[in-house]
C-alpha positions as CSV (number, residue, x, y, z in Angstrom):
1,M,87.1,107.6,88.4
2,E,86.9,105.8,85.0
3,K,84.8,102.6,85.0
4,R,87.8,100.6,83.9
5,A,89.9,101.8,86.8
6,E,87.0,101.0,89.1
7,N,87.0,97.4,87.8
8,V,90.7,97.0,88.6
9,L,90.7,98.9,92.0
10,G,87.5,97.6,93.5
11,P,88.4,93.9,93.8
12,L,91.6,95.0,95.5
13,G,89.7,96.9,98.1
14,L,91.1,100.2,96.8
15,H,89.3,103.4,96.0
16,D,90.1,106.2,93.6
17,E,91.5,108.2,96.6
18,Q,93.7,106.5,99.1
19,T,94.5,108.2,102.4
20,G,97.9,106.7,102.6
21,L,98.3,106.5,106.4
22,F,97.3,103.8,108.8
23,L,97.6,104.2,112.5
24,G,95.3,101.5,113.8
25,Q,92.8,103.0,111.5
26,W,93.1,104.7,108.1
27,R,93.8,108.5,108.6
28,A,94.1,111.3,106.1
29,A,97.8,112.1,105.5
30,R,98.8,115.7,105.4
31,G,101.5,115.9,102.7
32,G,99.6,116.5,99.6
33,D,98.8,113.8,97.0
34,D,100.2,112.1,94.0
35,A,98.2,111.0,90.9
36,S,98.6,107.6,89.4
37,V,98.1,108.2,85.7
38,G,97.1,105.5,83.2
39,P,98.3,105.0,79.7
40,T,95.5,107.2,78.2
41,P,96.8,110.8,78.2
42,G,95.7,112.6,81.2
43,A,93.6,109.6,82.7
44,V,94.1,109.7,86.4
45,I,93.4,106.2,87.8
46,A,93.8,107.1,91.5
47,R,95.3,109.5,94.0
48,V,97.3,108.6,97.0
49,A,97.9,111.0,99.8
50,Q,101.5,111.5,100.8
51,S,102.6,111.5,104.4
52,S,104.1,114.7,105.9
53,A,107.0,114.6,108.4
54,A,104.5,115.0,111.2
55,D,102.6,111.9,109.9
56,C,105.8,109.9,109.9
57,D,106.5,111.0,113.5
58,D,102.9,109.9,114.4
59,A,103.5,106.5,112.7
60,V,106.7,105.9,114.6
61,A,105.1,106.8,117.9
62,H,102.1,104.6,117.1
63,A,104.4,101.7,116.2
64,T,106.5,102.1,119.3
65,R,103.4,102.0,121.6
66,A,102.0,99.0,119.7
67,F,105.3,97.2,120.0
68,A,105.4,97.8,123.7
69,E,102.0,96.4,124.2
70,W,102.7,93.3,122.0
71,R,106.0,92.6,123.8
72,A,104.1,92.6,127.1
73,V,101.8,89.7,125.8
């Protein structure tokens, strides 16, 4: 990662590669990735993993379980 991008991403708690999926903890998504490109030609600032359909199903199942637990409180 370029030093300038690191200066911007670091204070935000971001890295040059983001997993893109949170299910109680960060998990690698399985749908490929997208590059965030800066204004300098070809300068990749960061990559963000894209969720697959299976990742979305996992996220919905996780949220459903979490809601059931929260509702019982």
